[in-house]
C-alpha positions in Angstrom: -17.6 -63.8 58.6 -17.5 -64.7 54.9 -14.7 -62.2 54.3 -12.7 -63.7 57.2 -13.4 -67.3 56.0 -12.3 -66.4 52.5 -9.1 -64.6 53.7 -10.3 -61.2 52.4 -8.4 -58.6 54.4 -9.1 -55.4 52.4 -12.8 -54.8 53.0 -13.9 -51.2 52.1 -17.3 -49.8 53.1 -19.1 -46.7 51.7 -22.3 -45.0 52.8 -24.4 -42.0 52.2 -26.9 -40.2 54.5 -28.9 -42.4 56.8 -27.3 -45.5 55.2 -24.0 -44.1 56.2 -24.5 -44.8 59.9 -25.3 -48.5 59.2 -22.3 -48.6 56.8 -20.0 -47.1 59.5 -21.3 -49.5 62.1 -20.7 -52.4 59.7 -17.2 -51.1 58.9 -16.3 -51.2 62.6 -17.8 -54.7 63.1 -16.1 -56.3 60.0 -12.8 -54.5 60.8 -12.8 -52.8 57.4 -9.6 -51.4 56.0 -11.5 -48.3 54.9 -14.7 -46.3 55.2 -16.0 -43.5 53.0 -19.0 -41.6 54.1 -21.0 -38.7 52.7 -23.4 -36.7 55.0 -23.3 -39.4 57.6 -24.9 -39.4 61.1 -22.4 -40.7 63.7 -24.5 -40.6 66.8 -27.7 -42.5 67.0 -27.4 -43.1 70.7 -30.7 -43.0 72.6 -29.3 -40.0 74.6 -27.8 -38.1 71.6 -27.6 -34.4 72.3 -28.9 -33.6 68.8 -30.3 -36.8 67.2 -30.6 -36.9 63.4 -34.1 -36.4 62.0 -34.2 -40.0 60.8 -33.7 -41.3 64.3 -37.3 -40.9 65.5 -38.7 -43.1 62.7 -35.9 -45.7 63.1 -36.5 -46.1 66.9 -39.7 -48.0 66.2 -38.2 -50.6 63.9 -34.6 -51.2 65.0 -33.3 -53.0 68.2 -32.0 -50.6 70.8 -28.5 -52.1 70.8 -27.9 -50.7 67.3 -28.4 -47.1 68.5 -24.8 -46.1 69.4 -22.5 -43.2 69.5 -20.1 -44.4 66.8 -17.5 -41.9 68.0 -17.2 -43.8 71.2 -17.3 -47.2 69.4 -14.6 -46.2 66.9 -12.5 -44.4 69.5 -12.1 -47.7 71.3 -11.3 -49.6 68.2 -8.7 -49.5 65.4 -11.4 -50.2 62.9 -12.0 -49.1 60.3 -8.3 -48.6 59.7 -8.9 -45.4 57.7 -12.1 -43.3 57.4 -13.0 -40.3 55.3 -16.2 -38.3 56.0 -17.5 -35.6 53.7 -20.2 -33.1 54.8 -21.8 -30.2 53.2 -20.8 -26.7 54.4 -24.4 -25.6 54.4 -25.8 -28.5 56.4 -25.4 -27.6 60.1 -26.5 -31.1 61.3 -24.2 -33.0 58.9 -21.3 -30.8 59.8 -21.8 -31.4 63.6 -22.1 -35.2 63.1 -18.9 -35.3 61.0 -16.7 -32.9 62.9 -17.1 -34.9 66.1 -15.0 -37.6 64.5 -12.2 -35.2 63.4 -9.9 -35.9 66.4 -10.0 -39.7 65.9 -6.5 -40.7 64.6 -7.8 -42.9 61.7 -10.4 -40.4 60.4 -10.3 -37.4 58.0 -13.2 -35.1 57.9 -13.7 -32.9 54.8 -16.1 -30.1 54.1 -17.7 -29.7 50.6 -17.9 -25.9 50.1 -21.4 -24.7 49.1 -23.0 -28.1 49.5 -26.0 -29.0 51.5 -26.9 -32.6 52.5 -26.4 -34.2 49.1 -22.6 -34.1 49.1 -22.4 -36.9 46.5 -24.4 -34.7 43.9 -22.2 -31.7 44.8 -19.0 -33.7 44.2 -20.4 -35.1 41.0 -21.3 -31.5 39.8 -17.8 -30.3 40.6 -16.2 -33.3 38.7 -14.5 -34.5 42.0 -16.5 -37.6 42.9 -14.3 -40.0 40.9 -11.2 -38.5 42.5 -12.7 -38.9 45.9 -13.6 -42.6 45.3 -10.2 -43.3 43.7 -8.4 -41.8 46.7 -10.5 -44.0 49.0 -9.6 -47.1 47.0 -5.8 -46.5 47.1 
């Protein structure tokens, strides 16, 4: 609401791990221009085929209407306008959560070779993190 009232049109949202789901949901709701996610869960729906580990704990403290399959939410929306998801090659769960977004026209899904869940640390170690963020901000 504040961005809209102030005339801000280029909102960018970034998230990592369990915070990435909330950031992606927020990006959709604020009609963000861009989203950058690292090791993000994309399906927290109550009937998710393979719910993320963090879902069980969150179910006790979060309203049910925030548990969504963001692929369905984003597939029916043009927001965010552009999304980039990074996942670690060695994290089976993260890979599955990211790859399910690959066919959405406004999303790019990229594997970080040799990485596990902490894709941010892997990209930093490779000297690529700044390039990834700069690409996102262009």
